C-alpha positions as CSV (number, residue, x, y, z in Angstrom):
1,M,4.0,5.5,-26.5
2,K,0.5,4.3,-26.0
3,L,-0.9,3.8,-22.5
4,L,-4.0,2.0,-21.3
5,V,-5.9,3.6,-18.4
6,V,-8.5,1.4,-16.7
7,E,-10.5,3.6,-14.3
8,D,-14.2,3.7,-13.6
9,E,-14.3,7.0,-11.7
10,D,-15.0,9.7,-14.3
11,E,-13.2,12.5,-12.6
12,M,-10.0,10.5,-11.9
13,G,-10.1,9.0,-15.4
14,R,-10.3,12.4,-17.0
15,L,-7.5,13.7,-14.9
16,L,-5.3,10.8,-15.8
17,V,-6.0,11.1,-19.5
18,R,-5.5,14.8,-19.5
19,G,-2.2,14.7,-17.5
20,L,-0.7,11.8,-19.4
21,T,-1.7,13.3,-22.8
22,A,0.0,16.5,-21.8
23,E,3.2,14.5,-21.2
24,G,3.2,13.3,-24.7
25,Y,1.6,9.8,-24.3
26,E,-1.2,8.5,-26.5
27,V,-3.9,7.4,-24.0
28,E,-6.9,5.1,-24.2
29,R,-9.3,4.9,-21.2
30,V,-11.8,2.2,-20.5
31,A,-14.1,2.1,-17.4
32,N,-14.3,-1.5,-16.4
33,G,-11.9,-4.5,-15.9
34,I,-13.4,-6.7,-18.6
35,D,-13.1,-4.0,-21.3
36,G,-9.6,-3.3,-20.0
37,L,-8.6,-6.9,-20.5
38,I,-10.1,-7.0,-24.0
39,S,-8.2,-3.8,-24.9
40,A,-5.0,-5.0,-23.4
41,T,-5.1,-8.3,-25.3
42,A,-6.1,-6.7,-28.6
43,V,-3.9,-3.6,-28.7
44,S,-0.1,-3.1,-28.2
45,Y,0.4,-0.8,-25.2
46,S,3.6,0.4,-23.6
47,A,2.1,0.2,-20.1
48,A,-1.3,0.0,-18.3
49,I,-2.5,2.0,-15.3
50,V,-5.3,0.0,-13.6
51,D,-7.5,0.8,-10.7
52,V,-8.0,-2.1,-8.2
53,M,-11.7,-1.5,-7.5
54,L,-13.4,-1.9,-10.9
55,P,-16.8,-3.2,-12.1
56,G,-16.7,-6.5,-13.9
57,M,-13.2,-7.5,-13.0
58,S,-10.9,-6.2,-10.3
59,G,-7.4,-4.9,-11.0
60,F,-6.0,-8.0,-9.2
61,E,-8.0,-10.2,-11.6
62,F,-6.9,-8.1,-14.6
63,C,-3.2,-8.8,-13.6
64,R,-3.7,-12.5,-13.1
65,H,-5.4,-12.9,-16.4
66,M,-2.7,-11.0,-18.2
67,R,0.1,-13.0,-16.6
68,A,-1.7,-16.3,-17.2
69,Q,-1.5,-15.3,-20.9
70,N,2.3,-14.7,-20.4
71,A,1.7,-11.0,-21.3
72,T,4.7,-8.9,-20.2
73,L,2.7,-5.6,-20.3
74,P,4.0,-3.3,-17.5
75,I,1.1,-2.8,-15.0
76,L,0.7,0.0,-12.4
77,L,-2.1,-0.6,-10.0
78,L,-4.0,2.3,-8.4
79,T,-5.9,1.9,-5.2
80,A,-7.3,3.7,-2.2
81,R,-6.3,0.7,0.0
82,D,-3.1,1.3,2.0
83,A,-2.7,-2.0,3.8
84,V,0.5,-3.9,3.2
85,D,-1.4,-7.1,2.5
86,D,-3.2,-5.4,-0.4
87,R,0.0,-4.2,-1.9
88,V,1.6,-7.6,-1.6
89,K,-1.5,-9.2,-3.1
90,G,-1.4,-6.8,-6.1
91,L,2.3,-7.4,-6.7
92,D,1.9,-11.1,-6.4
93,A,-1.0,-11.0,-8.9
94,G,1.5,-9.8,-11.4
95,A,1.5,-6.0,-11.1
96,D,4.8,-4.2,-11.6
97,D,4.1,-1.3,-9.2
98,Y,1.4,-0.1,-6.8
99,L,0.4,3.5,-6.1
100,T,-2.0,4.5,-3.3
101,K,-4.6,7.2,-3.8
102,P,-4.4,10.1,-3.3
103,F,-1.1,10.6,-5.1
104,A,0.8,13.5,-6.7
105,F,0.7,13.3,-10.5
106,A,4.4,13.9,-10.6
107,E,5.0,10.6,-8.7
108,L,2.6,8.7,-11.0
109,S,4.5,10.1,-14.0
110,A,7.9,9.1,-12.5
111,R,6.7,5.6,-11.8
112,I,5.4,5.2,-15.4
113,R,8.8,6.4,-16.7
114,A,10.6,3.8,-14.5
115,L,8.3,1.0,-15.8
116,L,9.0,2.0,-19.3
117,R,12.8,2.2,-18.7
118,R,12.7,-1.3,-17.3
119,E,10.7,-2.6,-20.2
120,T,12.9,-0.9,-22.8
121,S,16.2,-2.2,-21.3
122,G,14.6,-5.6,-20.7
123,P,16.2,-8.8,-19.5
124,Q,18.1,-11.3,-21.7
125,L,15.6,-13.3,-23.6
126,S,17.3,-16.6,-22.6
127,L,19.4,-17.5,-19.6
128,S,20.9,-20.8,-18.6
129,I,22.8,-21.9,-15.6
130,G,23.4,-25.6,-15.0
131,S,20.3,-27.4,-16.2
132,L,18.1,-24.4,-15.5
133,V,16.9,-22.6,-18.6
134,I,14.9,-19.3,-18.4
135,D,12.9,-18.1,-21.4
136,S,12.1,-14.5,-20.7
137,H,10.0,-14.0,-23.8
138,N,7.5,-16.7,-22.9
139,R,8.1,-16.3,-19.1
140,K,8.9,-20.0,-18.7
141,A,11.6,-21.8,-16.7
142,T,12.7,-25.4,-17.0
143,V,15.1,-27.7,-15.2
144,S,16.3,-30.6,-17.3
145,N,13.3,-29.9,-19.6
146,T,10.9,-30.1,-16.6
147,A,8.7,-27.0,-16.5
148,L,8.6,-25.1,-13.2
149,S,5.2,-23.7,-12.2
150,L,6.0,-20.2,-11.1
151,S,4.0,-17.2,-10.1
152,P,5.0,-13.9,-11.8
153,K,7.2,-12.7,-8.9
154,E,8.8,-16.2,-8.4
155,F,9.7,-16.1,-12.1
156,D,11.1,-12.5,-11.8
157,L,13.2,-13.4,-8.8
158,L,14.6,-16.6,-10.3
159,R,15.4,-14.7,-13.5
160,L,17.2,-12.0,-11.6
161,L,19.3,-14.5,-9.6
162,A,20.1,-16.4,-12.8
163,S,21.2,-13.2,-14.5
164,R,24.1,-12.9,-12.0
165,P,25.2,-16.5,-11.3
166,G,27.5,-16.9,-8.3
167,A,26.8,-13.3,-7.1
168,I,25.2,-12.5,-3.8
169,L,22.4,-10.0,-4.2
170,T,21.3,-8.0,-1.1
171,R,17.6,-8.0,-0.1
172,T,17.5,-4.3,-1.1
173,E,18.8,-5.0,-4.6
174,I,16.3,-7.8,-5.0
175,L,13.4,-5.6,-3.8
176,D,14.4,-2.8,-6.1
177,E,14.7,-5.1,-9.2
178,V,11.7,-7.5,-8.6
179,W,9.2,-5.4,-6.6
180,G,10.3,-1.9,-7.9
181,R,9.2,0.3,-5.0
182,T,10.4,-0.8,-1.6
183,E,9.3,1.7,1.0
184,H,6.0,-0.1,1.7
185,I,7.3,-3.7,1.2
186,D,8.7,-5.7,4.1
187,A,12.1,-7.1,3.2
188,N,11.0,-10.4,4.6
189,V,9.0,-10.9,1.4
190,V,12.3,-11.7,-0.3
191,D,12.9,-14.6,2.3
192,Q,9.4,-15.8,1.7
193,Y,9.8,-16.0,-2.1
194,V,13.2,-17.6,-1.9
195,S,11.6,-20.3,0.2
196,Y,8.9,-20.7,-2.4
197,L,11.5,-21.2,-5.1
198,R,13.5,-23.7,-3.1
199,R,10.4,-25.8,-2.6
200,K,10.1,-26.0,-6.4
201,L,13.7,-26.6,-7.2
202,D,14.7,-29.1,-4.6
203,P,12.1,-31.8,-5.2
204,I,13.0,-32.2,-8.9
205,G,16.7,-32.7,-8.2
206,S,17.8,-29.4,-9.6
207,D,21.6,-28.9,-10.0
208,V,21.1,-25.2,-9.1
209,S,20.3,-24.0,-5.7
210,I,19.8,-20.6,-3.9
211,A,22.6,-19.9,-1.5
212,T,22.1,-17.8,1.6
213,R,24.8,-15.3,2.7
214,R,23.6,-14.6,6.3
215,G,22.9,-10.9,6.9
216,I,23.5,-10.1,3.2
217,G,21.2,-11.8,0.7
218,Y,21.0,-14.6,-1.8
219,G,22.6,-16.0,-4.9
220,L,22.1,-18.8,-7.5
221,E,24.8,-21.4,-7.8
222,V,25.4,-24.8,-9.5
223,V,25.9,-27.6,-7.0
């Protein structure tokens, strides 16, 4: 498997390349965000490990550009920032996971394996419930042929709920599936994103809605 490392600090970059190569990955490293974006769009990688603070283009911007192109490349952000708002910003920009420096290489390696497992197993390419159709390949959702404008995490949440119609998923289950790592993420982020989705489904007269099971979680149902 081929990994892209976007890291401008030479010492950290060498450590990542050496460690990941020792684990059997083919690794390419670039030192700025613009070169990272060029490489990510030109070459097929299994995952990308991207520093947040980069010359030319930040890791947040890298994620946003990739997701704007409907790219499904798994992205792990690295940062020295430990604020919850920064982690949420990174995940909302389209990152799949977020690791704060300094970190143990064993944890980095485990998170990469988790990303690759999720990508390999993958969701169903097409899901439909009522008039809602979700195209996982192109990361698009429509209701009665009306396209929904969704952020990456909104799309992932809607897809998860649609994959288990009628079932109530707990907040913990949703955090695990959509945000990956949960120990630094407030469970209220689930409530926030459910609210975002409702504001987009309700005005267009959707025949699917997100039901709340108080104290438990949420589920998607046809009304």
